[in-house]
Each structure stands twice: as structure tokens, then as C-alpha cells.
Legacy VTK file of the C-alpha trace (Angstrom):
# vtk DataFile Version 3.0
C-alpha trace
ASCII
DATASET POLYDATA
POINTS 229 float
15.167 160.181 290.839
11.258 160.460 289.690
9.323 157.717 289.869
7.286 156.349 287.416
4.044 154.728 287.337
3.280 151.952 285.140
-0.498 151.587 284.323
-1.677 148.624 282.619
-5.442 147.812 281.121
-6.416 144.073 280.910
-8.761 142.310 280.393
-8.910 138.818 279.759
-5.017 138.826 278.675
-3.646 135.366 280.995
-2.303 133.654 278.002
0.395 136.463 277.613
0.458 138.969 280.465
3.460 137.130 282.845
5.904 137.379 280.427
5.151 141.093 280.275
4.839 141.751 283.482
8.287 139.530 284.652
9.974 141.878 281.927
9.066 144.953 284.541
10.134 143.679 287.707
13.200 145.459 286.954
11.595 148.674 287.291
10.043 147.802 290.399
12.924 146.978 292.155
14.263 150.092 291.084
11.529 152.053 292.705
8.879 152.566 290.442
5.494 151.539 290.353
3.222 149.171 288.528
-0.609 148.911 288.417
-2.990 146.788 286.426
-6.348 147.888 286.112
-8.323 144.481 285.444
-11.564 145.230 283.593
-13.753 142.579 284.721
-11.805 139.409 283.087
-13.308 135.943 283.333
-9.868 133.605 282.309
-7.716 134.687 285.751
-5.782 137.637 284.693
-6.196 139.538 287.820
-5.186 136.254 289.698
-1.956 135.552 287.808
-1.096 139.715 287.559
-1.261 139.965 291.440
2.094 138.768 292.308
3.854 140.986 290.050
2.243 143.968 290.614
2.159 146.901 293.692
-1.547 147.527 293.117
-4.405 145.350 291.619
-7.363 147.734 290.605
-10.845 146.360 289.358
-12.466 148.775 286.946
-15.358 148.807 284.491
-13.807 147.559 281.240
-12.839 149.997 278.692
-9.505 151.109 278.370
-9.839 155.084 278.951
-11.826 154.500 282.484
-9.101 151.781 283.344
-6.383 153.730 282.695
-7.949 156.998 284.663
-8.333 154.218 287.368
-5.110 153.139 287.765
-3.847 156.825 287.404
-5.949 158.339 290.388
-4.388 155.132 292.196
-0.738 156.222 291.105
1.631 157.867 293.590
4.298 158.880 291.136
5.359 162.154 289.081
5.406 160.062 285.743
2.587 158.022 284.345
3.144 155.837 281.790
0.340 153.732 280.047
1.670 150.561 278.295
-0.450 147.690 276.953
-0.850 144.163 278.195
-0.267 143.031 275.040
3.463 145.037 274.732
6.723 143.976 275.624
8.342 146.711 276.523
12.424 147.495 276.035
14.489 146.484 279.395
15.875 150.224 279.463
11.779 151.700 278.512
11.628 153.386 281.864
15.331 154.540 281.476
14.331 156.346 278.174
11.237 158.304 280.120
13.614 159.621 282.908
16.388 160.600 280.194
13.326 162.838 278.313
11.813 163.768 281.167
15.016 165.199 282.409
15.137 167.280 279.296
11.761 168.768 279.816
9.947 166.200 277.842
6.529 166.395 279.527
4.781 163.609 277.018
5.722 161.499 274.635
5.779 158.016 273.222
8.156 154.883 271.883
8.769 153.843 268.538
7.216 150.010 268.398
7.987 146.925 266.490
5.297 144.362 265.630
5.810 141.119 266.654
5.288 138.802 263.565
8.186 138.013 261.073
5.877 138.900 258.139
7.809 141.545 256.088
4.372 144.278 255.631
4.130 144.394 259.343
7.041 145.498 259.791
6.310 147.974 257.410
3.023 148.578 259.087
4.961 149.645 262.293
7.441 151.797 260.349
4.814 153.522 259.136
3.220 154.250 262.563
6.090 155.896 263.836
6.772 157.899 260.956
3.248 158.952 260.870
3.431 159.596 264.730
6.583 161.214 264.477
5.364 163.669 261.512
1.442 164.319 263.419
2.600 164.472 266.981
-0.415 161.944 267.600
0.456 158.893 269.361
-1.389 155.410 269.855
-1.629 153.600 272.856
0.233 150.623 271.078
3.309 153.418 271.166
3.642 153.334 275.237
2.207 156.807 275.825
4.210 158.701 279.050
2.721 162.000 280.489
3.967 163.897 283.533
1.309 163.854 285.967
0.307 167.195 286.661
0.007 167.951 283.067
-2.348 164.657 282.930
-4.513 165.919 285.805
-4.702 169.552 284.661
-6.140 167.926 281.451
-8.642 165.594 283.066
-7.327 162.334 282.302
-8.530 160.359 279.342
-12.369 161.439 277.861
-14.239 158.295 278.787
-14.709 157.186 274.894
-14.998 153.401 273.934
-12.430 154.135 271.431
-9.739 156.592 270.156
-9.239 157.659 273.736
-5.466 157.782 272.694
-5.553 160.024 269.880
-7.954 162.207 271.530
-5.553 162.797 274.258
-2.547 163.001 272.494
-4.245 165.672 270.231
-5.083 167.786 274.115
-1.146 167.337 274.947
0.066 168.130 271.164
-1.695 171.680 272.132
0.517 171.945 275.005
3.862 170.457 274.234
5.518 168.422 271.578
6.255 164.807 272.640
9.333 163.129 272.769
10.007 160.338 270.632
11.711 157.344 272.095
13.859 154.766 270.260
12.519 151.873 272.488
11.405 149.851 270.718
8.100 148.587 272.030
7.376 144.680 271.020
3.234 145.229 269.771
1.418 141.784 269.818
0.588 141.218 266.121
-3.050 139.582 266.960
-5.240 142.199 266.295
-3.531 142.157 262.364
-3.736 137.796 262.553
-7.172 137.664 263.560
-8.772 139.543 260.675
-5.783 139.568 258.112
-3.249 142.325 257.836
-4.690 143.606 254.833
-8.196 143.935 256.263
-7.073 145.575 259.672
-4.747 148.213 257.910
-8.461 149.297 255.880
-9.954 149.291 258.526
-7.789 151.309 261.312
-7.705 154.008 258.091
-10.881 154.204 257.516
-11.754 154.399 261.205
-9.028 157.525 261.853
-10.453 159.184 258.558
-13.935 158.589 260.083
-13.196 160.262 263.661
-11.163 163.324 261.833
-14.180 164.020 259.933
-16.386 163.928 262.705
-17.684 160.942 263.419
-18.932 159.979 267.140
-16.337 157.516 268.792
-19.492 155.285 269.777
-20.282 154.616 266.201
-16.668 153.813 265.598
-16.243 151.239 268.238
-19.561 149.280 267.352
-17.898 149.305 263.522
-14.480 147.909 265.357
-16.150 145.424 267.331
-14.035 146.788 270.607
-17.483 147.281 272.921
-15.434 146.443 276.205
-12.388 149.162 275.052
-9.963 146.319 275.812
LINES 1 230
229 0 1 2 3 4 5 6 7 8 9 10 11 12 13 14 15 16 17 18 19 20 21 22 23 24 25 26 27 28 29 30 31 32 33 34 35 36 37 38 39 40 41 42 43 44 45 46 47 48 49 50 51 52 53 54 55 56 57 58 59 60 61 62 63 64 65 66 67 68 69 70 71 72 73 74 75 76 77 78 79 80 81 82 83 84 85 86 87 88 89 90 91 92 93 94 95 96 97 98 99 100 101 102 103 104 105 106 107 108 109 110 111 112 113 114 115 116 117 118 119 120 121 122 123 124 125 126 127 128 129 130 131 132 133 134 135 136 137 138 139 140 141 142 143 144 145 146 147 148 149 150 151 152 153 154 155 156 157 158 159 160 161 162 163 164 165 166 167 168 169 170 171 172 173 174 175 176 177 178 179 180 181 182 183 184 185 186 187 188 189 190 191 192 193 194 195 196 197 198 199 200 201 202 203 204 205 206 207 208 209 210 211 212 213 214 215 216 217 218 219 220 221 222 223 224 225 226 227 228
């Protein structure tokens, strides 16, 4: 059985990190690897996570940098990049292995947003449909990739934003992504913090600007994600 290395970037995730890591312990027991990459948390995230992971990596903040640092320490033949605010389904690694057995070189999961609001249910459904149509995945969707393929592309570009979309575009040019049923349950905090409609509008503006050639650094300043996590 191929080993899956789960790479999780985290920054100040103490409030919710333990339930996510507890859900992944079954994967460790089955021989898979869990790597948490702390981008300089000030809330004790690394201390809380340490008993639950195989490797704790300290790295500069920024999801792209953190995920590359974790991938460099990974031993598995498949890399699965999972956000720290996303709760995986219990059979997520099994779904990845099934896709890999069918020669799926990379892919992502369908997601639901952890909220009872009907609007956010629609947002998740549209996110899944858009990804299925375009072949582009976002980090919330738990991108997995054959390690050799990831390394041949040089990993994530060191961007402060849109690193997931940039990698997806390069991967899509080589292989169609597998769509896994999941679902992964991602946090609603992004939409709750600024309001659902405002956040939806902002994300669309950022994606359209990126597609039009705007620099990720400029977009990161607009988005307010200076640390990348």
C-alpha cells in the first residue's frame, strides 16, 4: 500500500486544531504520515499539535512556503495538502488511495461549509461544480498529488495568495484531476468574519483580477492575507 503524507500548514489554529488532528489518527495507525508545518504561531498551536503528528516543522509564514517545507520532509509517495480548519471525512485517505490505484495523479475533494446557512450550502455546491468544470482546485478542497509529479513541477510557487490555483493550472496541463466525493468540512469563518455576500464578492474580484494578470502580492494586500495562512 502506498503511503500518504498529509501536510498541514497552520498558523494560530489552537482553537480548532485538536479535533482535526484527532480525526486523522486513524490514518497514522494505518501507516500514513502526518506532518504539521507551523508558520510561527503565537497561540501554542505547535505544542497542542505535537502529540498528534509524526513530524512538526517550523517554517516561515505563508501557506506556499509552509506546504513546500512539509513536502520536503515527507516520505510518502502521495502528498495530501489539508488546511488546518478543514475536517476530513473518515475515509478520505481511502478515497485518495482508490483514485491513485486508478492512475489518478492528482485531484481534490468536494467540500461542504460548516454552517447551517443555506447560502453557504449553495456556495459550496458552486465551488464543487466550478472545480469539476474547470479542473482548478483550491486549498479548501484538499489537493492531493503524486509526489514525483509535485517535485517535477518544483512544488508550490512562493506566492502570498493563489498558490493553490497556480499549482492546479500547472497540474491540469499534465493530467485531469480526480474528483473525490469526500466531503471535507471546511470552516465558515472566512464568510462569517466579513459577511457572506461581501466575502463572495471579494473572492470573485480577486480571482478575476488574478486571471487578468494582477500580481499575487497586490491581491494579498487587498485580501489582508499578509501571512498567507
